[in-house]
C-alpha positions in Angstrom: -111.2 -50.5 -29.3 -113.3 -53.1 -27.3 -115.9 -50.6 -26.0 -118.8 -53.2 -25.9 -116.6 -55.7 -24.1 -116.0 -53.2 -21.2 -119.6 -51.8 -21.4 -120.3 -52.6 -17.7 -117.5 -50.4 -16.6 -118.6 -47.4 -18.7 -122.2 -47.8 -17.7 -121.2 -48.0 -14.0 -119.3 -44.8 -14.3 -122.2 -43.1 -15.9 -124.7 -44.5 -13.4 -122.6 -43.2 -10.5 -122.3 -39.7 -11.9 -126.1 -39.6 -12.8 -127.1 -40.7 -9.3 -124.9 -38.0 -7.7 -126.3 -35.4 -10.1 -129.9 -36.5 -9.6 -129.5 -36.5 -5.8 -128.2 -33.0 -6.0 -131.2 -31.9 -8.0 -133.7 -33.7 -5.7 -132.1 -32.9 -2.3 -130.6 -29.4 -3.0 -132.8 -28.1 -5.8 -132.0 -25.1 -7.9 -131.6 -21.5 -6.9 -134.0 -19.9 -9.4 -133.2 -16.4 -10.8 -135.7 -13.6 -11.2 -136.7 -15.0 -14.6 -138.6 -17.7 -12.7 -139.5 -16.1 -9.4 -139.9 -12.4 -10.2 -138.2 -9.5 -8.5 -135.3 -7.3 -9.1 -131.6 -8.2 -9.8 -129.4 -5.1 -9.5 -125.6 -5.3 -9.8 -123.6 -2.2 -8.9 -120.0 -1.4 -8.3 -118.9 1.3 -5.8 -116.1 3.2 -7.4 -114.5 5.0 -4.4 -115.8 3.2 -1.3 -115.8 -0.5 -0.2 -118.4 -1.8 2.3 -119.3 -5.2 3.5 -122.3 -7.0 2.2 -123.9 -6.8 5.6 -123.4 -3.0 5.8 -124.8 -2.5 2.4 -127.8 -4.8 3.1 -128.5 -2.9 6.4 -128.4 0.4 4.6 -130.7 -0.7 1.8 -133.3 -2.1 4.2 -133.0 0.8 6.6 -132.7 3.9 4.4 -134.4 2.7 1.2 -136.9 0.3 2.9 -135.9 -2.6 0.5 -137.6 -5.9 1.4 -136.0 -9.4 1.3 -132.6 -8.1 0.4 -129.9 -10.7 -0.6 -126.4 -9.6 -1.7 -123.7 -11.6 -3.3 -120.3 -10.5 -4.8 -120.0 -12.3 -8.2 -116.8 -12.8 -10.1 -117.8 -10.1 -12.6 -117.3 -7.5 -9.8 -119.4 -5.3 -7.6 -122.4 -6.2 -5.5 -125.3 -8.2 -6.9 -128.5 -7.1 -5.0 -131.6 -9.2 -5.2 -134.8 -7.8 -3.8 -138.6 -7.4 -4.5 -139.8 -5.9 -7.8 -138.8 -2.2 -8.3 -140.3 0.2 -10.6 -138.1 2.4 -12.8 -138.9 5.4 -10.6 -137.8 3.5 -7.5 -134.7 2.2 -9.3 -133.6 5.8 -10.3 -134.3 7.1 -6.7 -132.3 4.2 -5.2 -129.4 4.8 -7.6 -129.4 8.5 -6.7 -129.4 7.9 -3.0 -126.7 5.2 -3.3 -124.5 7.6 -5.1 -125.1 10.3 -2.5 -124.2 7.9 0.3 -121.3 5.9 -1.2 -120.0 8.1 -4.0 -119.8 7.3 -7.7 -121.6 4.1 -8.7 -121.2 2.0 -11.8 -124.4 0.1 -12.7 -123.5 -3.2 -14.2 -126.9 -4.8 -14.5 -130.6 -4.1 -13.7 -133.4 -6.5 -14.3 -136.9 -6.4 -12.9 -139.7 -8.9 -13.5 -143.2 -9.5 -12.1 -143.9 -12.8 -10.3 -146.7 -13.7 -12.6 -144.4 -13.4 -15.7 -141.7 -15.4 -13.8 -144.1 -18.3 -13.2 -145.3 -18.3 -16.8 -141.7 -18.3 -18.1 -140.8 -21.2 -15.7 -143.8 -23.3 -16.9 -143.2 -22.6 -20.6 -139.5 -23.5 -20.2 -140.2 -26.8 -18.6 -142.8 -27.7 -21.2 -140.4 -26.7 -24.0 -137.7 -29.0 -22.6 -140.0 -32.0 -22.1 -141.7 -31.6 -25.5 -138.3 -31.4 -27.1 -137.2 -34.7 -25.6 -140.4 -36.5 -26.6 -140.3 -35.2 -30.1 -136.7 -36.3 -30.6 -137.6 -39.8 -29.3 -140.7 -40.1 -31.5 -138.7 -39.1 -34.6 -136.0 -41.7 -33.9 -138.5 -44.4 -33.4 -140.0 -43.5 -36.8 -136.7 -43.1 -38.6 -135.5 -46.6 -37.4 -138.8 -48.4 -38.2 -137.2 -50.4 -41.0 -134.5 -52.0 -38.8 -136.7 -53.7 -36.2 -134.5 -56.8 -36.2 -132.8 -57.8 -34.0 -133.9 -54.9 -31.8 -137.1 -53.0 -32.1 -137.1 -49.4 -33.4 -138.7 -48.0 -30.3 -135.8 -49.3 -28.3 -133.5 -46.9 -30.2 -135.8 -44.1 -29.2 -135.9 -45.3 -25.6 -132.1 -45.5 -25.4 -131.8 -42.1 -27.0 -134.2 -40.7 -24.3 -132.1 -42.2 -21.6 -128.9 -40.8 -23.0 -130.4 -37.3 -23.4 -131.5 -37.5 -19.7 -127.9 -38.5 -18.8 -126.5 -35.5 -20.7 -129.0 -33.0 -19.2 -129.0 -34.2 -15.6 -125.2 -33.9 -15.2 -125.1 -30.1 -15.8 -128.3 -29.8 -13.9 -126.7 -31.5 -10.9 -123.6 -29.3 -11.2 -125.8 -26.2 -11.1 -127.8 -27.6 -8.1 -124.5 -27.9 -6.2 -123.3 -24.5 -7.4 -126.6 -22.9 -6.3 -126.4 -24.5 -2.9 -122.7 -23.8 -2.2 -122.0 -20.7 -4.3 -125.4 -19.1 -4.7 -125.4 -19.5 -8.5 -128.9 -18.9 -9.9 -130.5 -20.5 -13.0 -132.5 -18.5 -15.5 -134.0 -18.9 -19.0 -130.4 -19.0 -20.4 -129.9 -22.3 -18.5 -133.0 -23.8 -20.2 -131.6 -22.6 -23.6 -128.3 -24.2 -22.7 -130.0 -27.6 -21.9 -131.9 -27.5 -25.2 -128.5 -26.9 -27.0 -127.0 -29.8 -25.1 -129.8 -32.1 -26.0 -129.7 -31.1 -29.7 -125.9 -31.6 -29.9 -126.0 -34.9 -28.0 -128.7 -36.4 -30.1 -126.7 -35.6 -33.2 -123.7 -37.6 -32.0 -126.0 -40.5 -30.9 -127.8 -40.7 -34.3 -124.5 -40.8 -36.1 -123.6 -44.0 -34.2 -127.1 -45.5 -34.6 -127.2 -44.7 -38.3 -124.0 -46.7 -38.8 -125.5 -49.6 -36.8 -128.5 -49.4 -39.1 -126.4 -49.6 -42.2 -124.5 -52.6 -40.9 -127.7 -54.4 -39.9 -128.9 -54.1 -43.6 -125.6 -55.3 -45.1 -124.3 -57.9 -42.5 -125.4 -61.2 -41.3 -126.3 -60.4 -37.7 -126.8 -64.0 -36.5 -123.3 -64.9 -37.9 -121.4 -61.9 -36.8 -123.2 -61.1 -33.6 -125.1 -58.0 -32.6 -122.4 -56.9 -30.0 -119.6 -57.2 -32.5 -121.6 -55.3 -35.1 -122.3 -52.5 -32.6 -118.7 -52.4 -31.5 -117.5 -52.0 -35.1 -120.0 -49.2 -35.7 -118.8 -47.2 -32.6 -115.2 -47.6 -33.6 -115.9 -46.4 -37.2 -117.7 -43.2 -35.9 -115.7 -42.5 -32.7 -113.2 -40.3 -34.5 -115.9 -38.1 -36.1 -117.7 -37.7 -32.8 -114.6 -36.8 -30.8 -113.3 -34.4 -33.4 -116.6 -32.6 -33.7 -116.9 -32.3 -30.0 -113.4 -31.0 -29.6 -114.0 -28.2 -32.0 -117.0 -27.1 -30.0 -115.2 -27.6 -26.6 -112.3 -25.3 -27.7 -114.8 -22.6 -28.6 -116.7 -23.0 -25.4 -113.5 -22.9 -23.3 -112.4 -19.7 -25.0 -115.8 -18.1 -24.4 -115.8 -19.1 -20.8 -112.3 -17.8 -20.3 -112.5 -14.4 -22.1 -116.2 -14.0 -23.0 -118.7 -11.7 -21.3 -119.1 -12.5 -17.6 -122.9 -12.5 -17.9 -122.7 -15.5 -20.2 -120.1 -17.5 -18.3 -122.6 -19.8 -16.6 -124.6 -20.3 -19.8 -121.3 -21.4 -21.5 -120.4 -23.6 -18.6 -123.7 -25.4 -18.8 -123.2 -26.1 -22.5 -119.6 -27.1 -21.9 -120.4 -29.7 -19.2 -123.3 -31.0 -21.2 -121.2 -31.3 -24.4 -118.6 -33.4 -22.4 -121.4 -35.6 -21.0 -122.9 -35.9 -24.5 -119.7 -36.9 -26.1 -119.2 -39.6 -23.5 -122.7 -40.9 -23.7 -122.9 -41.2 -27.5 -119.9 -43.5 -27.4 -119.9 -45.3 -24.0 -123.6 -45.2 -23.0 -126.0 -45.3 -26.0 -124.6 -48.3 -27.9 -123.7 -50.4 -24.8 -127.3 -49.9 -23.6 -128.6 -51.3 -26.9 -126.4 -54.4 -26.5 -127.5 -54.9 -22.9 -131.1 -54.6 -23.9 -130.6 -57.0 -26.8 -128.8 -59.6 -24.6 -131.5 -59.5 -21.9 -134.3 -59.8 -24.5 -132.6 -63.0 -25.8 -132.4 -64.5 -22.4 
């Protein structure tokens, strides 16, 4: 397969998707969950009586004096109520009055978090993600220090960092759009999903880079050509990368289809990131090395 020969097409596709995703993150932003903002997330299902979201919102603000009430109806069922932080006493009183007014109530979820803790979690999650990216890049630069010809070891690290950004920004962009159009929130599970995506993606990328390293040691680069050597390396590892990814994708699809509804968006983030990572390890990382090498020669 002539992957390097058609590298401009593959890189153009990736660039277009990354630009759209980045614009979504920059212009739309995320809809943060209570993990990051603080407050209460309460999901209930009215067993005998159905009311509109507006009617329920008016009742909560009028009868229970809830502040800043926002209500959605998630696919998992019932009403998802987001409001300011409630104590356990306030929670039990509200549940009792809700039952009195609307009949039997099934409580599906209740989470309450202070704003200070939410800010701390947000900051730590961001630092964890950034430190993870930098640590991976530094390790790759060190691991490839003995193959600095014809391309410097730090360039392997830089290309890895670019591909990891590619793999993370695509699900981030998706969730920015989902947050804007469907009200989907991100929480600490989303950060965990991004770390899983980065970890899986770098595994595939290193498999390809390691094969390139082996060929650089055993082949005459000036005679064979760096682009041909990279293309051979990708073709020799593509089956392994795709097969490994497919086994994970099958599991993720099954979890998304029949798994717990509370984990559906967590699984979706990993699934989209895995697809992006599989593509980037084959069609982005190695072509970028060749492009960088060609420009350095000129």
